[in-house]
Every structure is written in structure tokens, then in C-alpha cells.
C-alpha positions as a Markdown table, in Angstrom:
| # | Residue | x | y | z |
|---|---|---|---|---|
| 1 | Unk | -48.6 | 388.0 | 192.0 |
| 2 | Unk | -51.7 | 386.0 | 192.7 |
| 3 | Unk | -51.8 | 384.5 | 196.2 |
| 4 | Unk | -50.8 | 386.7 | 199.1 |
| 5 | Unk | -48.2 | 385.2 | 201.4 |
| 6 | Unk | -48.0 | 386.5 | 205.0 |
| 7 | Unk | -46.6 | 385.3 | 208.3 |
| 8 | Unk | -46.9 | 386.5 | 211.9 |
| 9 | Unk | -45.1 | 385.2 | 215.0 |
| 10 | Unk | -45.3 | 386.6 | 218.6 |
| 11 | Unk | -42.5 | 386.0 | 221.1 |
| 12 | Unk | -41.6 | 387.1 | 224.5 |
| 13 | Unk | -38.0 | 388.5 | 224.9 |
| 14 | Unk | -36.4 | 386.8 | 227.9 |
| 15 | Unk | -33.5 | 387.8 | 230.1 |
| 16 | Unk | -31.4 | 385.4 | 227.9 |
| 17 | Unk | -32.2 | 387.8 | 224.9 |
| 18 | Unk | -30.9 | 390.8 | 226.8 |
| 19 | Unk | -27.4 | 391.6 | 225.6 |
| 20 | Unk | -26.8 | 395.1 | 227.0 |
| 21 | Unk | -27.2 | 396.9 | 230.3 |
| 22 | Unk | -30.7 | 397.8 | 231.4 |
| 23 | Unk | -32.0 | 394.5 | 229.9 |
| 24 | Unk | -31.8 | 395.9 | 226.4 |
| 25 | Unk | -32.2 | 393.3 | 223.7 |
| 26 | Unk | -29.7 | 393.2 | 220.8 |
| 27 | Unk | -31.3 | 394.4 | 217.5 |
| 28 | Unk | -29.9 | 391.2 | 215.9 |
| 29 | Unk | -32.6 | 389.3 | 217.8 |
| 30 | Unk | -35.3 | 391.1 | 215.6 |
| 31 | Unk | -33.4 | 390.0 | 212.5 |
| 32 | Unk | -33.5 | 386.4 | 213.9 |
| 33 | Unk | -37.3 | 386.7 | 214.2 |
| 34 | Unk | -37.5 | 388.0 | 210.6 |
| 35 | Unk | -35.5 | 385.0 | 209.5 |
| 36 | Unk | -38.0 | 382.7 | 211.1 |
| 37 | Unk | -40.8 | 384.6 | 209.4 |
| 38 | Unk | -39.0 | 384.4 | 206.0 |
| 39 | Unk | -38.7 | 380.6 | 206.4 |
| 40 | Unk | -42.4 | 380.2 | 207.0 |
| 41 | Unk | -43.1 | 382.4 | 204.0 |
| 42 | Unk | -40.9 | 380.3 | 201.8 |
| 43 | Unk | -42.5 | 377.1 | 203.0 |
| 44 | Unk | -46.0 | 378.6 | 202.2 |
| 45 | Unk | -44.8 | 379.8 | 198.8 |
| 46 | Unk | -42.5 | 377.0 | 197.6 |
| 47 | Unk | -42.7 | 374.1 | 200.0 |
| 48 | Unk | -39.0 | 374.6 | 200.9 |
| 49 | Unk | -37.1 | 376.6 | 203.5 |
| 50 | Unk | -34.9 | 378.3 | 200.9 |
| 51 | Unk | -32.1 | 380.6 | 201.8 |
| 52 | Unk | -32.0 | 384.2 | 203.1 |
| 53 | Unk | -29.4 | 386.0 | 200.9 |
| 54 | Unk | -29.5 | 389.7 | 201.9 |
| 55 | Unk | -31.2 | 392.5 | 203.7 |
| 56 | Unk | -31.3 | 395.6 | 201.6 |
| 57 | Unk | -32.7 | 397.8 | 204.4 |
| 58 | Unk | -32.9 | 397.5 | 208.2 |
| 59 | Unk | -34.2 | 400.3 | 210.5 |
| 60 | Unk | -34.0 | 399.9 | 214.3 |
| 61 | Unk | -36.7 | 402.4 | 215.5 |
| 62 | Unk | -37.4 | 401.8 | 219.2 |
| 63 | Unk | -35.6 | 399.7 | 221.9 |
| 64 | Unk | -36.7 | 396.3 | 223.0 |
| 65 | Unk | -36.2 | 395.0 | 226.5 |
| 66 | Unk | -36.4 | 391.7 | 228.3 |
| 67 | Unk | -40.0 | 391.0 | 229.1 |
| 68 | Unk | -41.4 | 392.7 | 226.0 |
| 69 | Unk | -43.7 | 390.7 | 223.7 |
| 70 | Unk | -42.8 | 391.3 | 220.0 |
| 71 | Unk | -44.9 | 390.5 | 217.0 |
| 72 | Unk | -42.8 | 389.9 | 213.9 |
| 73 | Unk | -44.7 | 390.1 | 210.6 |
| 74 | Unk | -43.6 | 389.6 | 207.0 |
| 75 | Unk | -45.0 | 389.3 | 203.6 |
| 76 | Unk | -43.7 | 388.5 | 200.1 |
| 77 | Unk | -43.8 | 391.6 | 197.8 |
| 78 | Unk | -42.3 | 390.1 | 194.6 |
| 79 | Unk | -41.8 | 386.6 | 193.3 |
| 80 | Unk | -39.0 | 386.2 | 190.7 |
| 81 | Unk | -37.7 | 383.0 | 189.0 |
| 82 | Unk | -35.9 | 381.9 | 192.2 |
| 83 | Unk | -35.9 | 385.1 | 194.3 |
| 84 | Unk | -38.6 | 386.2 | 196.8 |
| 85 | Unk | -38.5 | 389.8 | 197.9 |
| 86 | Unk | -39.9 | 390.4 | 201.4 |
| 87 | Unk | -40.8 | 393.1 | 203.8 |
| 88 | Unk | -40.8 | 392.8 | 207.6 |
| 89 | Unk | -42.0 | 394.8 | 210.6 |
| 90 | Unk | -41.6 | 394.1 | 214.3 |
| 91 | Unk | -43.9 | 395.6 | 216.9 |
| 92 | Unk | -43.8 | 395.7 | 220.7 |
| 93 | Unk | -47.3 | 394.7 | 221.9 |
| 94 | Unk | -46.7 | 394.1 | 225.7 |
| 95 | Unk | -44.1 | 395.6 | 227.9 |
| 96 | Unk | -43.0 | 395.3 | 231.5 |
| 97 | Unk | -44.6 | 397.9 | 233.9 |
| 98 | Unk | -42.0 | 399.0 | 236.5 |
| 99 | Unk | -44.7 | 401.1 | 238.2 |
| 100 | Unk | -47.2 | 398.2 | 238.4 |
| 101 | Unk | -46.4 | 397.3 | 242.0 |
| 102 | Unk | -44.5 | 394.1 | 241.4 |
| 103 | Unk | -41.4 | 393.0 | 239.5 |
| 104 | Unk | -43.6 | 390.9 | 237.2 |
| 105 | Unk | -46.1 | 393.6 | 236.3 |
| 106 | Unk | -46.7 | 394.1 | 232.6 |
| 107 | Unk | -49.2 | 395.9 | 230.4 |
| 108 | Unk | -50.7 | 395.5 | 227.0 |
| 109 | Unk | -49.9 | 398.6 | 224.9 |
| 110 | Unk | -53.0 | 400.4 | 223.6 |
| 111 | Unk | -51.1 | 400.8 | 220.3 |
| 112 | Unk | -48.3 | 398.5 | 219.2 |
| 113 | Unk | -44.9 | 400.3 | 219.0 |
| 114 | Unk | -42.9 | 399.6 | 215.8 |
| 115 | Unk | -39.4 | 398.6 | 216.9 |
| 116 | Unk | -37.8 | 397.3 | 213.6 |
| 117 | Unk | -38.5 | 397.4 | 209.9 |
| 118 | Unk | -36.6 | 395.6 | 207.2 |
| 119 | Unk | -36.7 | 394.3 | 203.7 |
| 120 | Unk | -34.6 | 391.6 | 202.0 |
| 121 | Unk | -34.4 | 388.8 | 199.5 |
| 122 | Unk | -34.6 | 385.0 | 199.8 |
| 123 | Unk | -33.9 | 382.4 | 197.2 |
| 124 | Unk | -35.4 | 379.0 | 196.5 |
| 125 | Unk | -33.5 | 377.1 | 193.7 |
| 126 | Unk | -35.8 | 375.9 | 191.0 |
| 127 | Unk | -35.2 | 372.2 | 191.8 |
| 128 | Unk | -36.3 | 372.9 | 195.4 |
| 129 | Unk | -39.6 | 374.6 | 194.5 |
| 130 | Unk | -42.2 | 372.0 | 195.2 |
| 131 | Unk | -45.3 | 374.2 | 194.9 |
| 132 | Unk | -45.8 | 375.3 | 191.3 |
| 133 | Unk | -47.4 | 378.6 | 190.4 |
| 134 | Unk | -49.0 | 379.7 | 187.2 |
| 135 | Unk | -46.6 | 382.1 | 185.4 |
């Protein structure tokens, strides 16, 4: 494939992101982060935002809560004529600490916890591909 394309973003989940009781964040929020990662990957690869056309696999592995810091990472695994196959992983790296003595106590996790994995396909039409690659 030549050049390796990777993207990583880190974001704190806020009370606004909590959708369910107990400050649980909707799993769709992770897919939203993956969409942002995919956009960056397409810009790196093609100089255009392209379009996300489909997820072919999504796994919600662990819960995410308001206050958690999430790292969303993605990379391109295959470049077709107009399609870009991608994989994504989201990890919790900081979480709130209810036993920390204050409502704002938090802790950095010794090992990140995988919360979501996914793979999907994006498309950049030929006339929008501004960065040319050797075939």
C-alpha cells in the first residue's frame, strides 16, 4: 500500500454525551468519533473529506461514562480505486474515580480499556482525489 495512514484523537466525554441513566454514554458517540478519524484519514490520503459509506463490523466491548477520556484511533488497511477500507479502535484512558474523595476525582488507567472496535469503508470519488499515488 505504500504510505501508512493513521489518525488518533482524544476526547473527554461530557455530561452532554451521557444518554442513559448512570451517566452512560451512547455507543453511537464512539461511531461519531470514528467518523472524525475517518475524515482525517481521507484528508491525509486524498486531500478530500470523502464519504463514509458503511460499517461492516462494530463491537461495543465496555461501557463509557461521562467524564471518561477516550482515544479513538484508525488506520487505512486497503486503498482501492475510490474506496478506502479502515479499522478503528476506541480506548478509555482516564476514568472518573468515585472513591477519590471528591466529585471531580479521576484517574489515569494503568492500561487503556478497549471500549469499541469497528471496520468500515469510505469513498473518495476520483475527481475529488487531490493527492495522487503511484499505482
